[in-house]
C-alpha positions, 0 to 999 in steps of 0.5 A: 521315109526313104524306101529302105527305112520304110521296109526296115521298120516292118522287118523289125516289127514282124520279127518281134511279133512273130517271136513274141507269138512263138513265146506265147504258143510254146512257153506261155500257153503251156507254162506248167510244162515249158516255163516253170520248174517247181525245183527252181521257183514255185510259180503259178502260170499267171505269175510266171507269164507276168514275170516274163512280160514284165521283165521285158518292160523293165529291161527296156526302161532301164536301157532307155533311161541309161541311154538318156544319161551322160554314160551314153557318151562314154562308150566302153563304160556304157557297154560294161554297165550294159553287160552287168545289167544283162548278166543280172537279167540272165542270172534272174531268168536262170533263177526263176524259169527252167533253163531253156525258158531262161535262155529264150526270155533273155533273147526275147528281152534283147529282141524287145529292146531292139524292136523298141529302139526301132519303134520309139527312137529310130523311126520317129527320129527319121520321120522328124528329120525327113519332115524338117528337110521337106519343110526346109527347117533346120535339122536337129542333129541330136535326133540323128545321133540318138537314132544312130546309137540305137541302131549301133546297139541293135547291131551289137545285140544281134549276136546274142539274140541269134545265139539264144535262138540256136541254143535251144537246140543244144542242151549243152548251152542251157543245161548246166548249173551256170547257164546264166554265165554262158549267156553273159560270156556270149553277150 
């Protein structure tokens, strides 16, 4: 793998791992105080953590399956459907967790999709193309196209993730009745 791609994958993995570790330390180890709002939904710590982690897996599967449809060829329509799905997740999080935790989970969801893109699509595609080139076999152009699209998506996912990371320092973003709508607008 070319040197910049080799390091790129580790940057993506370590960013996700450190973010997930912080999610556990701050929100999951102290779920009663930091994750759950009994006025929103009466959950046990285990239920709240399972919902959080499960939602990341479900979001990745929805996104991945959507990328495998013909919608991927229709950029604007794909983007609109993706935005609707992201808004549904923002709404869901706002009606399950406290506002601050809802924002962090939205960002962690997008970050998980980004890391999964690198792990499951971008790097394996690059490895397959490098292997084909080394063995002097024909390249599969679909691999490059898929990796390029997922990389483009990751580029667009960056701004909402950065917004969420910073938003926890500004209660005006997450501290109102329509916090999920702010997430949708920024996304």
